SEGUFI-633166 format. One record per residue (C-alpha): residue number from 0; residue in three letters; x negated, y, z. Coordinates in steps of 0.02 Angstrom, whole numbers. Each point is the difference from the previous one (the first is absolute). Layout:
residues N
R    nr   rest        x        y        z
R   NUM    ALA        X        Y        Z
...
//
This chain:
residues 334
R    nr   rest        x        y        z
R     0    MET     4524     -690     4730
R     1    GLN     -151      -81      -82
R     2    THR     -138      108      -72
R     3    LEU     -118       -8     -150
R     4    SER     -174       64      -26
R     5    THR      -20      155     -110
R     6    ASP      -60     -106     -146
R     7    GLN      143     -125       18
R     8    LEU      129      139        5
R     9    LEU      -76       88     -151
R    10    ASN        1     -165      -98
R    11    ALA      183      -29       44
R    12    LEU       51      177      -50
R    13    ARG      -99       -7     -163
R    14    ALA       78     -168      -43
R    15    ALA      176       64       33
R    16    GLY      -28      167      -85
R    17    GLU       49      -47     -178
R    18    PRO      175       -6      -80
R    19    THR        0     -183      -53
R    20    ARG      -72      -57      166
R    21    LEU      131       99       95
R    22    ARG      133      -86     -104
R    23    LEU      -80     -169       38
R    24    ILE        4       36      186
R    25    ALA      184       47      -13
R    26    LEU       40     -159      -96
R    27    LEU      -95     -114      118
R    28    ALA       92       78      146
R    29    GLU      153      -88      -74
R    30    GLY      -84     -170       12
R    31    GLU     -147      -97      -70
R    32    ARG      -19      -11     -188
R    33    SER     -110      -86     -130
R    34    VAL     -107       94     -126
R    35    LYS      123      -53     -135
R    36    ASP      145       75       97
R    37    LEU      -94      164       22
R    38    THR      -52       13     -183
R    39    ASP      181      -32      -53
R    40    ILE       63      135      118
R    41    LEU     -130      134      -34
R    42    GLY      -19      -35     -186
R    43    GLN     -190        3        9
R    44    SER     -128     -128      -54
R    45    GLN      -52     -142      113
R    46    PRO     -184       55        8
R    47    ARG       51      176       50
R    48    ILE      119      -57      136
R    49    SER     -133     -122       63
R    50    ARG     -128      141       14
R    51    HIS      122      106      101
R    52    LEU       40     -147      113
R    53    LYS     -184      -37       26
R    54    LEU      -29      177       66
R    55    LEU      148      -13      117
R    56    VAL      -58     -170       63
R    57    GLU     -178       63       29
R    58    ALA       70      146      100
R    59    GLY      102     -119      107
R    60    LEU      168       74      -51
R    61    VAL       55     -155      -95
R    62    LYS      -29     -185       34
R    63    ARG      -35     -126     -139
R    64    ILE       63     -178       25
R    65    ALA      -70     -129     -122
R    66    GLU      120     -137      -51
R    67    GLY      -79     -120     -124
R    68    ALA      -24       93     -163
R    69    TRP      115      139       61
R    70    ALA      -22      140      125
R    71    PHE      131       94       99
R    72    PHE      -21      171       79
R    73    ARG       76       69      158
R    74    ILE      -12      169       85
R    75    ALA     -103        5      161
R    76    ASP      121      -17      145
R    77    THR     -114        0      151
R    78    GLY     -138      108       72
R    79    ALA      -52      174      -53
R    80    ALA       18      -42     -185
R    81    GLY      179      -56       31
R    82    GLU       37      165       89
R    83    ILE      -72       98     -147
R    84    CYS      106      -97     -125
R    85    ALA      157       21      105
R    86    ASN      -34      188       11
R    87    ILE      -24       13     -188
R    88    VAL      159      -95      -39
R    89    ASP      101      103      126
R    90    ARG      -57      162      -80
R    91    LEU       32      -48     -181
R    92    ASP      158       74      -76
R    93    ARG      108     -149      -46
R    94    ASN       88      109     -130
R    95    ASP     -160       31      -95
R    96    PRO       42      -51     -182
R    97    ALA     -151     -117      -15
R    98    LEU       43      -91      162
R    99    VAL      184      -13      -50
R   100    ARG      -51      -81     -165
R   101    ASP     -120     -117       89
R   102    ARG      137      -58      119
R   103    ALA      119      -32     -146
R   104    ARG     -131     -106      -88
R   105    LEU      -38      -87      164
R   106    GLU      182      -54       11
R   107    ALA      -11      -71     -177
R   108    VAL     -156      -99       48
R   109    ARG       88      -63      157
R   110    ARG      148      -60     -101
R   111    ALA     -113      -92     -122
R   112    ASN      -97      -83      141
R   113    ALA      162      -46       89
R   114    GLU       68      -84     -156
R   115    GLN     -161     -100      -21
R   116    ALA       11      -56      182
R   117    ALA      186      -39      -14
R   118    ALA      -33     -110     -152
R   119    PHE     -123     -103      102
R   120    PHE      120      -14      145
R   121    ARG      145      -52     -112
R   122    LYS     -109     -140      -68
R   123    TYR      -28      -74      173
R   124    ALA      149       64       97
R   125    GLY       85     -170       -5
R   126    GLN     -138      -75      106
R   127    TRP       20      130      138
R   128    ASP      190       -9      -10
R   129    GLN       -7     -188       23
R   130    ILE     -110       14      155
R   131    ARG      103      142       74
R   132    SER      158     -103      -17
R   133    LEU      -73     -130      119
R   134    HIS      -36      108      152
R   135    ALA       68      135      113
R   136    ASN       54      170      -65
R   137    GLU     -154      106      -34
R   138    ASP       75      157       76
R   139    ARG       17      -90      166
R   140    ILE     -178      -64       -9
R   141    GLU      -72      170      -46
R   142    ALA       94       86      141
R   143    GLY      -71     -132      117
R   144    LEU     -177       36      -59
R   145    LEU       19      185       37
R   146    ASP       72      -37      173
R   147    LEU     -137     -126       37
R   148    THR     -140      125      -37
R   149    ALA       83      158       68
R   150    ASP      -84       -7      172
R   151    GLY     -180       15      -61
R   152    PRO     -111      100     -117
R   153    ARG       33      -14     -186
R   154    ASP      -70      162      -67
R   155    ASP     -108      -91     -128
R   156    ILE       62     -165      -70
R   157    VAL      -71     -122     -128
R   158    ASP      114     -119      -95
R   159    LEU     -102     -148      -63
R   160    GLY       76      -81     -154
R   161    THR      119      146      -20
R   162    GLY       87      -71     -154
R   163    THR      141      118      -45
R   164    GLY      -50      124      136
R   165    ARG      160      -28       98
R   166    MET      -84       -1      171
R   167    LEU      -80      169      -36
R   168    GLU      171       67      -48
R   169    VAL       78      -67      161
R   170    PHE     -136       68      115
R   171    SER      -35      164      -92
R   172    PRO      114      112      104
R   173    HIS      -84      -60      160
R   174    ILE     -186        9      -43
R   175    ARG     -134      126      -44
R   176    ARG      -78     -103     -139
R   177    GLY       27     -169      -80
R   178    ILE     -111      -98     -119
R   179    GLY       61     -151      -98
R   180    ILE     -126     -127      -66
R   181    ASP       37     -125     -138
R   182    VAL     -104      -95     -128
R   183    SER      133       -2     -138
R   184    GLN       -8      145     -121
R   185    ASP      182      -27      -49
R   186    MET       55        8      181
R   187    LEU     -104      156       28
R   188    THR       84       84     -149
R   189    TYR      171      -42       70
R   190    ALA      -46       55      178
R   191    ARG      -73      165      -60
R   192    SER      156       35     -100
R   193    ARG      107      -38      151
R   194    LEU      -97      117      115
R   195    ASP       -1      133     -134
R   196    ARG      188      -14      -26
R   197    GLU       35       14      187
R   198    GLY     -122      145       23
R   199    LEU     -102      -91      133
R   200    ARG     -152      115        1
R   201    ASN      -70      -75      160
R   202    CYS      -22     -172      -80
R   203    GLN     -123      -63     -129
R   204    ILE      -41     -159      -94
R   205    ARG     -170      -83      -23
R   206    GLN      -56     -152      -97
R   207    GLY      -91     -126      106
R   208    ASP      -13     -178       61
R   209    ILE       85      -43      164
R   210    TYR     -159      -96       46
R   211    ASN     -106      155      -31
R   212    PRO      108      157       16
R   213    PRO      -84      160      -63
R   214    LEU       18       92      165
R   215    ALA     -114       41      145
R   216    ASP        8     -108      156
R   217    GLY      100       80      140
R   218    SER      105      110     -114
R   219    ALA      177      -53       47
R   220    ASP      116        8      150
R   221    LEU      112     -132      -79
R   222    VAL      -35     -131     -134
R   223    ILE      146      -87      -84
R   224    ILE       -5     -167      -91
R   225    HIS      176      -18      -68
R   226    GLN       52     -161      -88
R   227    VAL     -178      -32      -62
R   228    LEU      -77     -138      106
R   229    HIS      102     -140      -80
R   230    TYR      -85       36     -167
R   231    LEU     -177      -11       69
R   232    GLN     -121     -144        3
R   233    ASP      -83       70      157
R   234    PRO      126      100      103
R   235    ASP     -118        2      150
R   236    ARG     -129       97     -104
R   237    ALA      131      131      -41
R   238    ILE       42       19      184
R   239    ALA     -185       18       41
R   240    GLU      -19      138     -130
R   241    ALA      154       87       67
R   242    ALA      -75       -4      175
R   243    GLU     -155       91      -62
R   244    LEU      107      143      -63
R   245    LEU       77       31      171
R   246    ARG      -52      139      116
R   247    PRO      -23      -46      183
R   248    GLY      171      -47       64
R   249    GLY       71       -4     -177
R   250    ARG      136     -121      -49
R   251    LEU       27     -132     -133
R   252    LEU      176      -33      -67
R   253    ILE       26     -163      -95
R   254    VAL      164      -41      -87
R   255    ASP       23     -171      -79
R   256    PHE      108     -155        3
R   257    ALA       21     -120      145
R   258    PRO      -40     -182      -46
R   259    HIS      121      -70     -129
R   260    GLY       15     -141     -124
R   261    LEU       46       88     -162
R   262    GLU     -126      -87     -112
R   263    PHE       65       85     -157
R   264    LEU      -81      162       61
R   265    ARG     -169      -85      -10
R   266    ALA       32      -64     -176
R   267    ASP       96      147      -74
R   268    GLN      -60      153       97
R   269    ALA     -183      -43       36
R   270    HIS       24       -8      189
R   271    ARG     -151      -88       74
R   272    ARG       72      -10      176
R   273    LEU      178      -44       47
R   274    GLY       10      120      146
R   275    PHE     -102       22      159
R   276    ALA       23      -56      179
R   277    THR      -23      131      135
R   278    GLY     -137     -103       81
R   279    GLN     -101        2     -161
R   280    ILE       16      189      -20
R   281    ALA      -45       26      183
R   282    ASP     -156     -107      -18
R   283    TRP      -58       94     -156
R   284    MET       28      166       89
R   285    ASP      -89      -57      158
R   286    ALA     -152      -56     -101
R   287    VAL      -28      181      -56
R   288    GLY       38       88      164
R   289    ILE      185       36      -22
R   290    ASP      132      -45      128
R   291    LEU      173      -50      -62
R   292    VAL      113      117      100
R   293    ARG      170      -22      -85
R   294    GLN       84     -128     -113
R   295    VAL      173       21      -74
R   296    ASP      100     -113     -117
R   297    PHE      129       59     -126
R   298    PRO      107     -150      -46
R   299    PRO      115       13     -151
R   300    GLU      172       71       38
R   301    ASP       88     -128     -110
R   302    THR       -9     -164       94
R   303    ASP      106      -97     -124
R   304    PHE      -84     -158      -58
R   305    LEU      -93       14     -165
R   306    GLU      -94     -142      -81
R   307    ILE     -153      108      -28
R   308    GLY       -1       57      181
R   309    ARG      -36      172       71
R   310    LEU     -153       95       57
R   311    THR      -33       81      168
R   312    VAL     -110      154       -8
R   313    SER     -123       10      146
R   314    VAL      -90      156       59
R   315    TRP     -157       -4      106
R   316    LEU      -73      157       80
R   317    GLY     -178      -10       65
R   318    GLN     -112      126       86
R   319    ASP     -188       22       -2
R   320    THR      -74      -48      168
R   321    GLY     -177       64      -21
R   322    ARG      -67     -178        5
R   323    ARG      -45        1     -184
R   324    ILE     -183       29      -45
R   325    PRO       -5      133     -136
R   326    ARG      -87      -39     -164
R   327    GLY     -183       45       -1
R   328    VAL      -24      -34      187
R   329    ASN     -122     -139       45
R   330    GLN      115     -135       71
R   331    GLU     -133      -79      113
R   332    ALA      -42      171       74
R   333    ALA      185       37       21
//
């Protein structure tokens, strides 16, 4: 159990000791929310809710995550502050009339957010459906990813270019915490709605560039790059950034297409690369101190000839070797 100084504990108790702030803690225990969500649920003005959140953030009970012009708030889930929040939530009476009303309004907000996300997905669903029709069944691939990573640590995972958040959903039952990073606000809205709908409290979404993820170095046991590299101008840079996020001995899981000749994907779907050879992936990993330890192909089940061809999904699992020089270390001295 982690401890706090007398002043830190008093600040936390003062921050929590107010009706609206207790309600905020209870709401944020259900998942991260924007200020707009919270004002809609509590029926209070934005400045007032912001003041309450500021006090909770300053006391360490709530975390603020900036996302462009927006900000999202999440209950503390680690350390002594996380233990205090968990204790408060456990002791609140869920049948309290104010909390019952808050949960009902929360469900209304969730439905509205889900419809907004669904509208975006409907707009672009045809693109994903077209790609999915060209390769192996996704259930088989996802089961393979879980099997491939089952023999090593995956308490904390990072999914770079999380898109719809599907990898977080797949891995959620097997991890302590998952963080999905994506630069697209529309994708983030959809992914948040998905995690919210499935009740995945151990996963969260952050806006960020795959070339500069907003996370501390050495914060992940497993980093996933799922069907992202073929969109990138500099895939090797993305692999290098992923390597920095790994803890000693951590692993990098890359999922993408084997080399193919479907030029229409470059023209119609913005694919910059038509798949990757294992040698190329191994070289990029080796350059940043990662050994390629496993490689698995998932060919399409339907082998009937089609004019447009079919795609083989390749999976590469690498492991940190300790050869990488951490950022901030003088390379000549090292």
